[in-house]
N, CA, C, O and CB atoms as a CASP TS submission, in Angstrom:
PFRMAT TS
TARGET T0000
AUTHOR 0000-0000-0000
METHOD Language model
MODEL 1
PARENT N/A
ATOM      1  N   MET     1      84.701  95.099  98.309  1.00  0.00           N
ATOM      2  CA  MET     1      84.397  94.078  99.317  1.00  0.00           C
ATOM      3  C   MET     1      82.869  93.841  99.262  1.00  0.00           C
ATOM      4  O   MET     1      82.095  94.762  99.523  1.00  0.00           O
ATOM      5  CB  MET     1      84.879  94.532 100.787  1.00  0.00           C
ATOM      6  N   VAL     2      82.447  92.640  98.931  1.00  0.00           N
ATOM      7  CA  VAL     2      81.068  92.317  98.921  1.00  0.00           C
ATOM      8  C   VAL     2      80.744  91.426 100.141  1.00  0.00           C
ATOM      9  O   VAL     2      81.293  90.329 100.242  1.00  0.00           O
ATOM     10  CB  VAL     2      80.694  91.632  97.602  1.00  0.00           C
ATOM     11  N   ILE     3      79.912  91.845 101.024  1.00  0.00           N
ATOM     12  CA  ILE     3      79.491  91.093 102.118  1.00  0.00           C
ATOM     13  C   ILE     3      78.468  90.098 101.703  1.00  0.00           C
ATOM     14  O   ILE     3      77.447  90.448 101.111  1.00  0.00           O
ATOM     15  CB  ILE     3      78.988  91.959 103.169  1.00  0.00           C
ATOM     16  N   LYS     4      78.739  88.807 102.018  1.00  0.00           N
ATOM     17  CA  LYS     4      77.859  87.751 101.511  1.00  0.00           C
ATOM     18  C   LYS     4      77.082  87.110 102.722  1.00  0.00           C
ATOM     19  O   LYS     4      77.258  87.477 103.884  1.00  0.00           O
ATOM     20  CB  LYS     4      78.712  86.648 100.717  1.00  0.00           C
ATOM     21  N   GLU     5      76.250  86.167 102.361  1.00  0.00           N
ATOM     22  CA  GLU     5      75.450  85.489 103.353  1.00  0.00           C
ATOM     23  C   GLU     5      76.292  84.759 104.384  1.00  0.00           C
ATOM     24  O   GLU     5      76.014  84.839 105.580  1.00  0.00           O
ATOM     25  CB  GLU     5      74.525  84.531 102.687  1.00  0.00           C
ATOM     26  N   GLU     6      77.293  84.067 103.944  1.00  0.00           N
ATOM     27  CA  GLU     6      78.263  83.372 104.829  1.00  0.00           C
ATOM     28  C   GLU     6      79.516  84.192 104.932  1.00  0.00           C
ATOM     29  O   GLU     6      79.834  84.950 104.016  1.00  0.00           O
ATOM     30  CB  GLU     6      78.600  81.946 104.304  1.00  0.00           C
ATOM     31  N   GLY     7      80.248  84.059 106.037  1.00  0.00           N
ATOM     32  CA  GLY     7      81.499  84.799 106.267  1.00  0.00           C
ATOM     33  C   GLY     7      82.587  84.390 105.326  1.00  0.00           C
ATOM     34  O   GLY     7      82.598  83.259 104.839  1.00  0.00           O
ATOM     35  N   GLN     8      83.488  85.271 105.064  1.00  0.00           N
ATOM     36  CA  GLN     8      84.569  85.072 104.111  1.00  0.00           C
ATOM     37  C   GLN     8      85.893  85.252 104.888  1.00  0.00           C
ATOM     38  O   GLN     8      85.950  85.890 105.939  1.00  0.00           O
ATOM     39  CB  GLN     8      84.457  86.085 102.883  1.00  0.00           C
ATOM     40  N   ARG     9      86.953  84.651 104.308  1.00  0.00           N
ATOM     41  CA  ARG     9      88.263  84.808 104.891  1.00  0.00           C
ATOM     42  C   ARG     9      88.779  86.265 104.849  1.00  0.00           C
ATOM     43  O   ARG     9      88.661  86.966 103.844  1.00  0.00           O
ATOM     44  CB  ARG     9      89.228  83.903 104.180  1.00  0.00           C
ATOM     45  N   ILE    10      89.339  86.668 105.965  1.00  0.00           N
ATOM     46  CA  ILE    10      89.925  87.985 106.036  1.00  0.00           C
ATOM     47  C   ILE    10      91.425  87.786 106.000  1.00  0.00           C
ATOM     48  O   ILE    10      91.975  86.956 106.724  1.00  0.00           O
ATOM     49  CB  ILE    10      89.466  88.767 107.315  1.00  0.00           C
ATOM     50  N   THR    11      92.095  88.574 105.131  1.00  0.00           N
ATOM     51  CA  THR    11      93.521  88.466 105.022  1.00  0.00           C
ATOM     52  C   THR    11      94.212  89.548 105.894  1.00  0.00           C
ATOM     53  O   THR    11      93.593  90.536 106.291  1.00  0.00           O
ATOM     54  CB  THR    11      93.942  88.588 103.546  1.00  0.00           C
ATOM     55  N   TYR    12      95.453  89.335 106.161  1.00  0.00           N
ATOM     56  CA  TYR    12      96.232  90.257 106.950  1.00  0.00           C
ATOM     57  C   TYR    12      96.269  91.626 106.290  1.00  0.00           C
ATOM     58  O   TYR    12      96.190  92.662 106.950  1.00  0.00           O
ATOM     59  CB  TYR    12      97.638  89.723 107.153  1.00  0.00           C
ATOM     60  N   SER    13      96.387  91.598 105.008  1.00  0.00           N
ATOM     61  CA  SER    13      96.497  92.887 104.260  1.00  0.00           C
ATOM     62  C   SER    13      95.149  93.666 104.381  1.00  0.00           C
ATOM     63  O   SER    13      95.150  94.896 104.344  1.00  0.00           O
ATOM     64  CB  SER    13      96.859  92.618 102.708  1.00  0.00           C
ATOM     65  N   MET    14      94.026  92.962 104.521  1.00  0.00           N
ATOM     66  CA  MET    14      92.763  93.712 104.681  1.00  0.00           C
ATOM     67  C   MET    14      92.751  94.357 106.093  1.00  0.00           C
ATOM     68  O   MET    14      92.280  95.480 106.273  1.00  0.00           O
ATOM     69  CB  MET    14      91.496  92.751 104.478  1.00  0.00           C
ATOM     70  N   LEU    15      93.288  93.604 107.090  1.00  0.00           N
ATOM     71  CA  LEU    15      93.345  94.152 108.382  1.00  0.00           C
ATOM     72  C   LEU    15      94.297  95.368 108.461  1.00  0.00           C
ATOM     73  O   LEU    15      94.024  96.361 109.137  1.00  0.00           O
ATOM     74  CB  LEU    15      93.753  93.092 109.337  1.00  0.00           C
ATOM     75  N   GLU    16      95.398  95.242 107.754  1.00  0.00           N
ATOM     76  CA  GLU    16      96.354  96.383 107.717  1.00  0.00           C
ATOM     77  C   GLU    16      95.787  97.655 107.066  1.00  0.00           C
ATOM     78  O   GLU    16      96.231  98.766 107.355  1.00  0.00           O
ATOM     79  CB  GLU    16      97.609  95.969 106.963  1.00  0.00           C
ATOM     80  N   ALA    17      94.817  97.469 106.199  1.00  0.00           N
ATOM     81  CA  ALA    17      94.239  98.628 105.518  1.00  0.00           C
ATOM     82  C   ALA    17      93.288  99.350 106.383  1.00  0.00           C
ATOM     83  O   ALA    17      92.842 100.421 105.971  1.00  0.00           O
ATOM     84  CB  ALA    17      93.555  98.228 104.266  1.00  0.00           C
ATOM     85  N   LEU    18      92.922  98.890 107.540  1.00  0.00           N
ATOM     86  CA  LEU    18      92.047  99.588 108.475  1.00  0.00           C
ATOM     87  C   LEU    18      92.785 100.785 109.082  1.00  0.00           C
ATOM     88  O   LEU    18      94.013 100.793 109.164  1.00  0.00           O
ATOM     89  CB  LEU    18      91.558  98.626 109.588  1.00  0.00           C
ATOM     90  N   PRO    19      91.993 101.829 109.520  1.00  0.00           N
ATOM     91  CA  PRO    19      92.648 102.934 110.196  1.00  0.00           C
ATOM     92  C   PRO    19      93.485 102.476 111.363  1.00  0.00           C
ATOM     93  O   PRO    19      93.176 101.438 111.948  1.00  0.00           O
ATOM     94  CB  PRO    19      91.636 103.925 110.663  1.00  0.00           C
ATOM     95  N   GLU    20      94.486 103.161 111.720  1.00  0.00           N
ATOM     96  CA  GLU    20      95.347 102.798 112.822  1.00  0.00           C
ATOM     97  C   GLU    20      94.614 102.794 114.147  1.00  0.00           C
ATOM     98  O   GLU    20      94.919 101.981 115.020  1.00  0.00           O
ATOM     99  CB  GLU    20      96.511 103.729 112.889  1.00  0.00           C
ATOM    100  N   LYS    21      93.685 103.657 114.308  1.00  0.00           N
ATOM    101  CA  LYS    21      92.965 103.703 115.553  1.00  0.00           C
ATOM    102  C   LYS    21      91.493 104.171 115.351  1.00  0.00           C
ATOM    103  O   LYS    21      91.140 104.854 114.390  1.00  0.00           O
ATOM    104  CB  LYS    21      93.696 104.628 116.526  1.00  0.00           C
ATOM    105  N   ILE    22      90.700 103.761 116.304  1.00  0.00           N
ATOM    106  CA  ILE    22      89.316 104.249 116.302  1.00  0.00           C
ATOM    107  C   ILE    22      89.221 105.126 117.584  1.00  0.00           C
ATOM    108  O   ILE    22      89.663 104.763 118.673  1.00  0.00           O
ATOM    109  CB  ILE    22      88.216 103.018 116.288  1.00  0.00           C
ATOM    110  N   GLU    23      88.592 106.334 117.348  1.00  0.00           N
ATOM    111  CA  GLU    23      88.539 107.313 118.415  1.00  0.00           C
ATOM    112  C   GLU    23      87.061 107.596 118.666  1.00  0.00           C
ATOM    113  O   GLU    23      86.197 107.464 117.799  1.00  0.00           O
ATOM    114  CB  GLU    23      89.341 108.627 118.051  1.00  0.00           C
ATOM    115  N   ILE    24      86.832 108.000 119.930  1.00  0.00           N
ATOM    116  CA  ILE    24      85.516 108.504 120.312  1.00  0.00           C
ATOM    117  C   ILE    24      85.555 110.010 120.274  1.00  0.00           C
ATOM    118  O   ILE    24      86.277 110.641 121.046  1.00  0.00           O
ATOM    119  CB  ILE    24      85.093 107.997 121.716  1.00  0.00           C
ATOM    120  N   ILE    25      84.784 110.585 119.380  1.00  0.00           N
ATOM    121  CA  ILE    25      84.719 112.056 119.230  1.00  0.00           C
ATOM    122  C   ILE    25      83.271 112.438 119.320  1.00  0.00           C
ATOM    123  O   ILE    25      82.435 111.992 118.533  1.00  0.00           O
ATOM    124  CB  ILE    25      85.355 112.555 117.869  1.00  0.00           C
ATOM    125  N   ASP    26      82.993 113.256 120.276  1.00  0.00           N
ATOM    126  CA  ASP    26      81.548 113.681 120.583  1.00  0.00           C
ATOM    127  C   ASP    26      80.659 112.532 120.700  1.00  0.00           C
ATOM    128  O   ASP    26      79.521 112.602 120.235  1.00  0.00           O
ATOM    129  CB  ASP    26      80.972 114.605 119.506  1.00  0.00           C
ATOM    130  N   GLY    27      81.099 111.436 121.306  1.00  0.00           N
ATOM    131  CA  GLY    27      80.221 110.268 121.569  1.00  0.00           C
ATOM    132  C   GLY    27      80.080 109.356 120.334  1.00  0.00           C
ATOM    133  O   GLY    27      79.265 108.434 120.353  1.00  0.00           O
ATOM    134  N   LYS    28      80.851 109.594 119.269  1.00  0.00           N
ATOM    135  CA  LYS    28      80.784 108.756 118.039  1.00  0.00           C
ATOM    136  C   LYS    28      82.069 108.090 117.840  1.00  0.00           C
ATOM    137  O   LYS    28      83.121 108.649 118.152  1.00  0.00           O
ATOM    138  CB  LYS    28      80.430 109.569 116.794  1.00  0.00           C
ATOM    139  N   LEU    29      82.026 106.858 117.306  1.00  0.00           N
ATOM    140  CA  LEU    29      83.245 106.163 116.963  1.00  0.00           C
ATOM    141  C   LEU    29      83.744 106.576 115.614  1.00  0.00           C
ATOM    142  O   LEU    29      83.151 106.211 114.599  1.00  0.00           O
ATOM    143  CB  LEU    29      83.038 104.687 117.002  1.00  0.00           C
ATOM    144  N   GLU    30      84.804 107.319 115.571  1.00  0.00           N
ATOM    145  CA  GLU    30      85.363 107.763 114.346  1.00  0.00           C
ATOM    146  C   GLU    30      86.321 106.747 113.819  1.00  0.00           C
ATOM    147  O   GLU    30      87.181 106.291 114.572  1.00  0.00           O
ATOM    148  CB  GLU    30      86.023 109.076 114.514  1.00  0.00           C
ATOM    149  N   GLY    31      86.229 106.358 112.561  1.00  0.00           N
ATOM    150  CA  GLY    31      87.118 105.302 111.968  1.00  0.00           C
ATOM    151  C   GLY    31      86.621 103.918 112.115  1.00  0.00           C
ATOM    152  O   GLY    31      87.307 102.966 111.747  1.00  0.00           O
ATOM    153  N   ALA    32      85.387 103.768 112.671  1.00  0.00           N
ATOM    154  CA  ALA    32      84.846 102.450 112.901  1.00  0.00           C
ATOM    155  C   ALA    32      84.089 101.818 111.742  1.00  0.00           C
ATOM    156  O   ALA    32      83.810 100.619 111.747  1.00  0.00           O
ATOM    157  CB  ALA    32      83.974 102.509 114.041  1.00  0.00           C
ATOM    158  N   ASP    33      83.740 102.687 110.691  1.00  0.00           N
ATOM    159  CA  ASP    33      83.036 102.138 109.544  1.00  0.00           C
ATOM    160  C   ASP    33      83.693 101.025 108.833  1.00  0.00           C
ATOM    161  O   ASP    33      83.079 100.006 108.517  1.00  0.00           O
ATOM    162  CB  ASP    33      82.796 103.159 108.609  1.00  0.00           C
ATOM    163  N   GLU    34      85.010 101.230 108.567  1.00  0.00           N
ATOM    164  CA  GLU    34      85.787 100.224 107.823  1.00  0.00           C
ATOM    165  C   GLU    34      85.939  98.961 108.671  1.00  0.00           C
ATOM    166  O   GLU    34      85.908  97.850 108.141  1.00  0.00           O
ATOM    167  CB  GLU    34      87.190 100.786 107.424  1.00  0.00           C
ATOM    168  N   PHE    35      86.101  99.124 109.964  1.00  0.00           N
ATOM    169  CA  PHE    35      86.172  98.007 110.868  1.00  0.00           C
ATOM    170  C   PHE    35      84.901  97.146 110.879  1.00  0.00           C
ATOM    171  O   PHE    35      84.937  95.915 110.865  1.00  0.00           O
ATOM    172  CB  PHE    35      86.454  98.508 112.237  1.00  0.00           C
ATOM    173  N   LEU    36      83.767  97.881 110.907  1.00  0.00           N
ATOM    174  CA  LEU    36      82.458  97.205 110.877  1.00  0.00           C
ATOM    175  C   LEU    36      82.258  96.455 109.608  1.00  0.00           C
ATOM    176  O   LEU    36      81.827  95.302 109.640  1.00  0.00           O
ATOM    177  CB  LEU    36      81.335  98.191 111.052  1.00  0.00           C
ATOM    178  N   LEU    37      82.556  97.063 108.476  1.00  0.00           N
ATOM    179  CA  LEU    37      82.459  96.387 107.164  1.00  0.00           C
ATOM    180  C   LEU    37      83.320  95.155 107.110  1.00  0.00           C
ATOM    181  O   LEU    37      82.889  94.109 106.627  1.00  0.00           O
ATOM    182  CB  LEU    37      82.859  97.330 106.039  1.00  0.00           C
ATOM    183  N   LEU    38      84.547  95.271 107.607  1.00  0.00           N
ATOM    184  CA  LEU    38      85.413  94.075 107.512  1.00  0.00           C
ATOM    185  C   LEU    38      84.901  92.978 108.468  1.00  0.00           C
ATOM    186  O   LEU    38      84.978  91.786 108.167  1.00  0.00           O
ATOM    187  CB  LEU    38      86.909  94.443 107.851  1.00  0.00           C
ATOM    188  N   SER    39      84.389  93.405 109.598  1.00  0.00           N
ATOM    189  CA  SER    39      83.805  92.414 110.563  1.00  0.00           C
ATOM    190  C   SER    39      82.581  91.712 109.903  1.00  0.00           C
ATOM    191  O   SER    39      82.435  90.495 110.025  1.00  0.00           O
ATOM    192  CB  SER    39      83.358  93.144 111.935  1.00  0.00           C
ATOM    193  N   LEU    40      81.753  92.437 109.243  1.00  0.00           N
ATOM    194  CA  LEU    40      80.560  91.855 108.577  1.00  0.00           C
ATOM    195  C   LEU    40      81.059  90.943 107.409  1.00  0.00           C
ATOM    196  O   LEU    40      80.468  89.894 107.157  1.00  0.00           O
ATOM    197  CB  LEU    40      79.571  93.024 108.026  1.00  0.00           C
ATOM    198  N   TYR    41      82.089  91.329 106.740  1.00  0.00           N
ATOM    199  CA  TYR    41      82.675  90.500 105.675  1.00  0.00           C
ATOM    200  C   TYR    41      83.083  89.184 106.266  1.00  0.00           C
ATOM    201  O   TYR    41      82.828  88.135 105.675  1.00  0.00           O
ATOM    202  CB  TYR    41      83.890  91.196 105.002  1.00  0.00           C
ATOM    203  N   GLY    42      83.712  89.210 107.417  1.00  0.00           N
ATOM    204  CA  GLY    42      84.278  88.037 108.111  1.00  0.00           C
ATOM    205  C   GLY    42      83.179  87.068 108.664  1.00  0.00           C
ATOM    206  O   GLY    42      83.298  85.845 108.585  1.00  0.00           O
ATOM    207  N   ILE    43      82.145  87.670 109.206  1.00  0.00           N
ATOM    208  CA  ILE    43      81.109  86.819 109.817  1.00  0.00           C
ATOM    209  C   ILE    43      79.896  86.494 108.914  1.00  0.00           C
ATOM    210  O   ILE    43      79.199  85.500 109.116  1.00  0.00           O
ATOM    211  CB  ILE    43      80.613  87.488 111.056  1.00  0.00           C
ATOM    212  N   GLY    44      79.673  87.369 107.912  1.00  0.00           N
ATOM    213  CA  GLY    44      78.527  87.159 107.015  1.00  0.00           C
ATOM    214  C   GLY    44      77.234  87.645 107.510  1.00  0.00           C
ATOM    215  O   GLY    44      77.051  87.808 108.716  1.00  0.00           O
ATOM    216  N   ILE    45      76.334  87.883 106.638  1.00  0.00           N
ATOM    217  CA  ILE    45      74.978  88.421 106.964  1.00  0.00           C
ATOM    218  C   ILE    45      74.205  87.445 107.874  1.00  0.00           C
ATOM    219  O   ILE    45      73.544  87.873 108.820  1.00  0.00           O
ATOM    220  CB  ILE    45      74.154  88.681 105.644  1.00  0.00           C
ATOM    221  N   ARG    46      74.294  86.093 107.576  1.00  0.00           N
ATOM    222  CA  ARG    46      73.555  85.188 108.341  1.00  0.00           C
ATOM    223  C   ARG    46      73.893  85.269 109.798  1.00  0.00           C
ATOM    224  O   ARG    46      72.985  85.332 110.626  1.00  0.00           O
ATOM    225  CB  ARG    46      73.755  83.852 107.844  1.00  0.00           C
ATOM    226  N   GLU    47      75.193  85.270 110.166  1.00  0.00           N
ATOM    227  CA  GLU    47      75.632  85.288 111.589  1.00  0.00           C
ATOM    228  C   GLU    47      75.302  86.702 112.180  1.00  0.00           C
ATOM    229  O   GLU    47      74.950  86.830 113.353  1.00  0.00           O
ATOM    230  CB  GLU    47      77.226  84.957 111.713  1.00  0.00           C
ATOM    231  N   PHE    48      75.426  87.718 111.351  1.00  0.00           N
ATOM    232  CA  PHE    48      75.005  89.043 111.847  1.00  0.00           C
ATOM    233  C   PHE    48      73.573  89.029 112.278  1.00  0.00           C
ATOM    234  O   PHE    48      73.274  89.554 113.351  1.00  0.00           O
ATOM    235  CB  PHE    48      75.203  90.110 110.788  1.00  0.00           C
ATOM    236  N   LEU    49      72.663  88.466 111.519  1.00  0.00           N
ATOM    237  CA  LEU    49      71.278  88.447 111.889  1.00  0.00           C
ATOM    238  C   LEU    49      71.029  87.552 113.053  1.00  0.00           C
ATOM    239  O   LEU    49      70.099  87.806 113.820  1.00  0.00           O
ATOM    240  CB  LEU    49      70.447  88.033 110.749  1.00  0.00           C
ATOM    241  N   ARG    50      71.824  86.491 113.238  1.00  0.00           N
ATOM    242  CA  ARG    50      71.650  85.607 114.375  1.00  0.00           C
ATOM    243  C   ARG    50      72.022  86.329 115.667  1.00  0.00           C
ATOM    244  O   ARG    50      71.370  86.097 116.686  1.00  0.00           O
ATOM    245  CB  ARG    50      72.495  84.337 114.204  1.00  0.00           C
ATOM    246  N   ILE    51      73.019  87.176 115.677  1.00  0.00           N
ATOM    247  CA  ILE    51      73.388  87.769 116.940  1.00  0.00           C
ATOM    248  C   ILE    51      72.742  89.130 117.191  1.00  0.00           C
ATOM    249  O   ILE    51      72.907  89.708 118.265  1.00  0.00           O
ATOM    250  CB  ILE    51      74.863  87.899 117.006  1.00  0.00           C
ATOM    251  N   LEU    52      71.991  89.652 116.179  1.00  0.00           N
ATOM    252  CA  LEU    52      71.359  90.904 116.293  1.00  0.00           C
ATOM    253  C   LEU    52      70.102  90.815 117.212  1.00  0.00           C
ATOM    254  O   LEU    52      69.281  89.919 117.017  1.00  0.00           O
ATOM    255  CB  LEU    52      71.003  91.408 114.912  1.00  0.00           C
ATOM    256  N   PRO    53      69.937  91.726 118.211  1.00  0.00           N
ATOM    257  CA  PRO    53      68.710  91.638 119.057  1.00  0.00           C
ATOM    258  C   PRO    53      67.472  91.772 118.211  1.00  0.00           C
ATOM    259  O   PRO    53      67.454  92.509 117.225  1.00  0.00           O
ATOM    260  CB  PRO    53      68.705  92.732 120.155  1.00  0.00           C
ATOM    261  N   ARG    54      66.433  91.054 118.599  1.00  0.00           N
ATOM    262  CA  ARG    54      65.185  91.028 117.785  1.00  0.00           C
ATOM    263  C   ARG    54      64.567  92.407 117.560  1.00  0.00           C
ATOM    264  O   ARG    54      64.033  92.650 116.478  1.00  0.00           O
ATOM    265  CB  ARG    54      64.152  90.138 118.456  1.00  0.00           C
ATOM    266  N   GLU    55      64.615  93.317 118.525  1.00  0.00           N
ATOM    267  CA  GLU    55      64.118  94.648 118.312  1.00  0.00           C
ATOM    268  C   GLU    55      64.858  95.336 117.232  1.00  0.00           C
ATOM    269  O   GLU    55      64.260  96.003 116.388  1.00  0.00           O
ATOM    270  CB  GLU    55      64.188  95.436 119.548  1.00  0.00           C
ATOM    271  N   THR    56      66.228  95.184 117.236  1.00  0.00           N
ATOM    272  CA  THR    56      67.010  95.811 116.243  1.00  0.00           C
ATOM    273  C   THR    56      66.749  95.197 114.854  1.00  0.00           C
ATOM    274  O   THR    56      66.704  95.904 113.848  1.00  0.00           O
ATOM    275  CB  THR    56      68.458  95.715 116.615  1.00  0.00           C
ATOM    276  N   GLU    57      66.575  93.847 114.826  1.00  0.00           N
ATOM    277  CA  GLU    57      66.267  93.170 113.556  1.00  0.00           C
ATOM    278  C   GLU    57      64.986  93.746 112.908  1.00  0.00           C
ATOM    279  O   GLU    57      64.944  93.966 111.697  1.00  0.00           O
ATOM    280  CB  GLU    57      66.102  91.641 113.793  1.00  0.00           C
ATOM    281  N   LYS    58      63.958  93.985 113.719  1.00  0.00           N
ATOM    282  CA  LYS    58      62.740  94.550 113.179  1.00  0.00           C
ATOM    283  C   LYS    58      63.005  95.912 112.631  1.00  0.00           C
ATOM    284  O   LYS    58      62.559  96.247 111.534  1.00  0.00           O
ATOM    285  CB  LYS    58      61.656  94.607 114.222  1.00  0.00           C
ATOM    286  N   MET    59      63.743  96.725 113.400  1.00  0.00           N
ATOM    287  CA  MET    59      64.028  98.049 112.923  1.00  0.00           C
ATOM    288  C   MET    59      64.819  98.034 111.614  1.00  0.00           C
ATOM    289  O   MET    59      64.591  98.865 110.735  1.00  0.00           O
ATOM    290  CB  MET    59      64.778  98.812 113.974  1.00  0.00           C
ATOM    291  N   LEU    60      65.715  97.118 111.495  1.00  0.00           N
ATOM    292  CA  LEU    60      66.510  96.940 110.243  1.00  0.00           C
ATOM    293  C   LEU    60      65.607  96.634 109.080  1.00  0.00           C
ATOM    294  O   LEU    60      65.730  97.218 108.004  1.00  0.00           O
ATOM    295  CB  LEU    60      67.553  95.808 110.396  1.00  0.00           C
ATOM    296  N   ILE    61      64.678  95.690 109.312  1.00  0.00           N
ATOM    297  CA  ILE    61      63.730  95.330 108.254  1.00  0.00           C
ATOM    298  C   ILE    61      62.878  96.487 107.792  1.00  0.00           C
ATOM    299  O   ILE    61      62.649  96.686 106.599  1.00  0.00           O
ATOM    300  CB  ILE    61      62.843  94.230 108.720  1.00  0.00           C
ATOM    301  N   ASP    62      62.405  97.259 108.788  1.00  0.00           N
ATOM    302  CA  ASP    62      61.621  98.476 108.490  1.00  0.00           C
ATOM    303  C   ASP    62      62.442  99.471 107.721  1.00  0.00           C
ATOM    304  O   ASP    62      61.932 100.071 106.775  1.00  0.00           O
ATOM    305  CB  ASP    62      61.103  99.122 109.774  1.00  0.00           C
ATOM    306  N   LEU    63      63.706  99.681 108.085  1.00  0.00           N
ATOM    307  CA  LEU    63      64.560 100.618 107.323  1.00  0.00           C
ATOM    308  C   LEU    63      64.774 100.211 105.909  1.00  0.00           C
ATOM    309  O   LEU    63      64.688 101.018 104.983  1.00  0.00           O
ATOM    310  CB  LEU    63      65.882 100.762 107.974  1.00  0.00           C
ATOM    311  N   ILE    64      65.067  98.898 105.745  1.00  0.00           N
ATOM    312  CA  ILE    64      65.299  98.380 104.414  1.00  0.00           C
ATOM    313  C   ILE    64      64.042  98.554 103.526  1.00  0.00           C
ATOM    314  O   ILE    64      64.136  98.940 102.361  1.00  0.00           O
ATOM    315  CB  ILE    64      65.708  96.896 104.495  1.00  0.00           C
ATOM    316  N   LYS    65      62.862  98.255 104.117  1.00  0.00           N
ATOM    317  CA  LYS    65      61.578  98.441 103.359  1.00  0.00           C
ATOM    318  C   LYS    65      61.438  99.915 103.011  1.00  0.00           C
ATOM    319  O   LYS    65      61.153 100.248 101.861  1.00  0.00           O
ATOM    320  CB  LYS    65      60.311  97.949 104.203  1.00  0.00           C
ATOM    321  N   ALA    66      61.628 100.785 103.960  1.00  0.00           N
ATOM    322  CA  ALA    66      61.470 102.255 103.708  1.00  0.00           C
ATOM    323  C   ALA    66      62.470 102.733 102.663  1.00  0.00           C
ATOM    324  O   ALA    66      62.125 103.544 101.803  1.00  0.00           O
ATOM    325  CB  ALA    66      61.664 103.075 105.031  1.00  0.00           C
ATOM    326  N   ASP    67      63.656 102.259 102.725  1.00  0.00           N
ATOM    327  CA  ASP    67      64.705 102.665 101.733  1.00  0.00           C
ATOM    328  C   ASP    67      64.291 102.114 100.317  1.00  0.00           C
ATOM    329  O   ASP    67      64.457 102.800  99.308  1.00  0.00           O
ATOM    330  CB  ASP    67      66.177 102.089 102.173  1.00  0.00           C
ATOM    331  N   SER    68      63.769 100.902 100.280  1.00  0.00           N
ATOM    332  CA  SER    68      63.320 100.326  99.017  1.00  0.00           C
ATOM    333  C   SER    68      62.216 101.124  98.450  1.00  0.00           C
ATOM    334  O   SER    68      62.179 101.341  97.239  1.00  0.00           O
ATOM    335  CB  SER    68      62.884  98.904  99.187  1.00  0.00           C
ATOM    336  N   GLU    69      61.341 101.560  99.232  1.00  0.00           N
ATOM    337  CA  GLU    69      60.159 102.370  98.794  1.00  0.00           C
ATOM    338  C   GLU    69      60.623 103.762  98.314  1.00  0.00           C
ATOM    339  O   GLU    69      60.090 104.293  97.339  1.00  0.00           O
ATOM    340  CB  GLU    69      59.108 102.527  99.982  1.00  0.00           C
ATOM    341  N   ASP    70      61.612 104.344  99.002  1.00  0.00           N
ATOM    342  CA  ASP    70      62.159 105.655  98.613  1.00  0.00           C
ATOM    343  C   ASP    70      62.847 105.532  97.272  1.00  0.00           C
ATOM    344  O   ASP    70      62.722 106.426  96.435  1.00  0.00           O
ATOM    345  CB  ASP    70      63.151 106.196  99.681  1.00  0.00           C
ATOM    346  N   ASN    71      63.574 104.442  97.043  1.00  0.00           N
ATOM    347  CA  ASN    71      64.275 104.216  95.764  1.00  0.00           C
ATOM    348  C   ASN    71      63.274 104.021  94.634  1.00  0.00           C
ATOM    349  O   ASN    71      63.521 104.446  93.505  1.00  0.00           O
ATOM    350  CB  ASN    71      65.210 102.985  95.861  1.00  0.00           C
ATOM    351  N   LYS    72      62.206 103.414  94.913  1.00  0.00           N
ATOM    352  CA  LYS    72      61.100 103.217  93.889  1.00  0.00           C
ATOM    353  C   LYS    72      60.587 104.620  93.501  1.00  0.00           C
ATOM    354  O   LYS    72      60.391 104.911  92.321  1.00  0.00           O
ATOM    355  CB  LYS    72      59.867 102.289  94.479  1.00  0.00           C
ATOM    356  N   MET    73      60.379 105.461  94.485  1.00  0.00           N
ATOM    357  CA  MET    73      59.821 106.847  94.240  1.00  0.00           C
ATOM    358  C   MET    73      60.891 107.623  93.437  1.00  0.00           C
ATOM    359  O   MET    73      60.522 108.372  92.532  1.00  0.00           O
ATOM    360  CB  MET    73      59.462 107.631  95.652  1.00  0.00           C
ATOM    361  N   ASP    74      62.161 107.479  93.721  1.00  0.00           N
ATOM    362  CA  ASP    74      63.214 108.228  92.954  1.00  0.00           C
ATOM    363  C   ASP    74      63.202 107.795  91.503  1.00  0.00           C
ATOM    364  O   ASP    74      63.400 108.613  90.605  1.00  0.00           O
ATOM    365  CB  ASP    74      64.645 107.993  93.563  1.00  0.00           C
ATOM    366  N   VAL    75      62.969 106.502  91.268  1.00  0.00           N
ATOM    367  CA  VAL    75      62.986 105.989  89.857  1.00  0.00           C
ATOM    368  C   VAL    75      61.837 106.603  89.071  1.00  0.00           C
ATOM    369  O   VAL    75      61.990 106.935  87.896  1.00  0.00           O
ATOM    370  CB  VAL    75      62.876 104.414  89.819  1.00  0.00           C
ATOM    371  N   LYS    76      60.705 106.752  89.710  1.00  0.00           N
ATOM    372  CA  LYS    76      59.452 107.235  89.026  1.00  0.00           C
ATOM    373  C   LYS    76      59.616 108.673  88.698  1.00  0.00           C
ATOM    374  O   LYS    76      58.957 109.130  87.763  1.00  0.00           O
ATOM    375  CB  LYS    76      58.171 107.037  89.910  1.00  0.00           C
ATOM    376  N   LYS    77      60.426 109.437  89.367  1.00  0.00           N
ATOM    377  CA  LYS    77      60.554 110.897  89.115  1.00  0.00           C
ATOM    378  C   LYS    77      61.243 111.163  87.845  1.00  0.00           C
ATOM    379  O   LYS    77      61.435 112.322  87.478  1.00  0.00           O
ATOM    380  CB  LYS    77      61.296 111.589  90.224  1.00  0.00           C
TER
END
């Protein structure tokens, strides 16, 4: 599943492939990863960024930059 700039159609079979339930265990949502990815697939990156709070958007940009720099360092090794 490739998440694109614009949302894509979600099929019923994609929905059926999700875990049967999402549980809170020690304050964390277990089984939510697949649901989140399918949601992002359905709404697209552009809409995700539109609804993301500005503070979170800046944090995301910083994390992407840091990850990119880390990957550059790994390649040089």
